[in-house]
C-alpha positions as CSV (number, residue, x, y, z in Angstrom):
1,M,-88.4,-113.5,-112.4
2,N,-86.1,-110.7,-111.4
3,D,-86.0,-110.0,-108.0
4,A,-84.4,-106.5,-106.9
5,N,-83.2,-107.9,-103.7
6,T,-80.7,-110.5,-105.2
7,G,-79.0,-108.1,-108.0
8,G,-80.8,-109.4,-110.6
9,G,-80.9,-113.2,-110.4
10,A,-76.9,-113.3,-108.5
11,N,-76.6,-115.8,-106.0
12,V,-76.9,-114.6,-102.8
13,S,-75.9,-117.6,-101.0
14,A,-72.2,-117.6,-102.5
15,P,-69.8,-115.9,-100.1
16,F,-67.3,-113.4,-100.7
17,A,-64.9,-114.6,-99.2
18,V,-63.6,-118.5,-97.7
19,S,-61.3,-120.2,-95.7
20,I,-57.8,-121.3,-97.0
21,A,-59.2,-125.2,-96.4
22,R,-62.1,-124.0,-98.6
23,A,-60.2,-121.8,-100.8
24,C,-57.9,-125.4,-101.6
25,E,-61.6,-127.0,-101.7
26,L,-62.9,-124.6,-104.9
27,S,-59.5,-124.2,-106.6
28,G,-58.1,-127.7,-106.2
29,V,-54.7,-126.7,-104.7
30,G,-53.2,-127.9,-101.7
31,R,-52.4,-125.6,-98.8
32,T,-48.7,-125.6,-99.6
33,T,-49.6,-124.3,-103.0
34,L,-51.9,-121.7,-102.4
35,Y,-50.0,-120.7,-99.2
36,A,-47.2,-120.3,-101.8
37,A,-48.8,-118.0,-104.4
38,I,-49.7,-115.7,-100.9
39,A,-46.0,-115.6,-99.7
40,R,-45.2,-114.8,-103.0
41,G,-47.9,-112.1,-103.5
42,D,-49.6,-113.6,-105.7
43,L,-52.4,-114.0,-104.2
44,C,-54.0,-111.8,-101.2
45,I,-55.6,-112.4,-98.0
46,R,-57.8,-110.6,-95.8
47,K,-57.0,-111.0,-92.3
48,L,-60.0,-111.0,-89.4
49,G,-58.6,-111.7,-85.8
50,R,-56.6,-114.8,-86.6
51,R,-58.6,-116.2,-89.3
52,S,-56.9,-115.8,-93.2
53,L,-59.9,-115.1,-95.7
54,V,-59.1,-115.4,-99.4
55,E,-61.7,-112.8,-101.7
56,V,-63.5,-115.4,-103.7
57,T,-63.1,-112.7,-106.9
58,A,-59.1,-113.1,-106.4
59,L,-59.2,-116.6,-106.2
60,R,-60.8,-116.9,-109.6
61,A,-58.3,-113.8,-110.7
62,W,-55.3,-115.8,-109.7
63,L,-56.1,-119.4,-110.8
64,S,-56.9,-117.6,-114.4
65,G,-53.0,-116.1,-114.4
66,L,-52.1,-119.4,-114.3
67,P,-50.3,-120.8,-117.8
68,G,-52.8,-123.0,-119.0
69,R,-52.5,-125.9,-121.5
């Protein structure tokens, strides 16, 4: 079934941005590693007041750019 309100079956409940803690959970890296990537400019964050948010697409791009084995 293809519902026009879901963008063709896209997961509507998937967030566009997540907290630093959630980004760590999703990526499997620690807070120190994530903050180091942010400090180097490898990963961008968005600020909403005092809250730091990581765009999920940016997190995926950063992880994809890491060296593979």
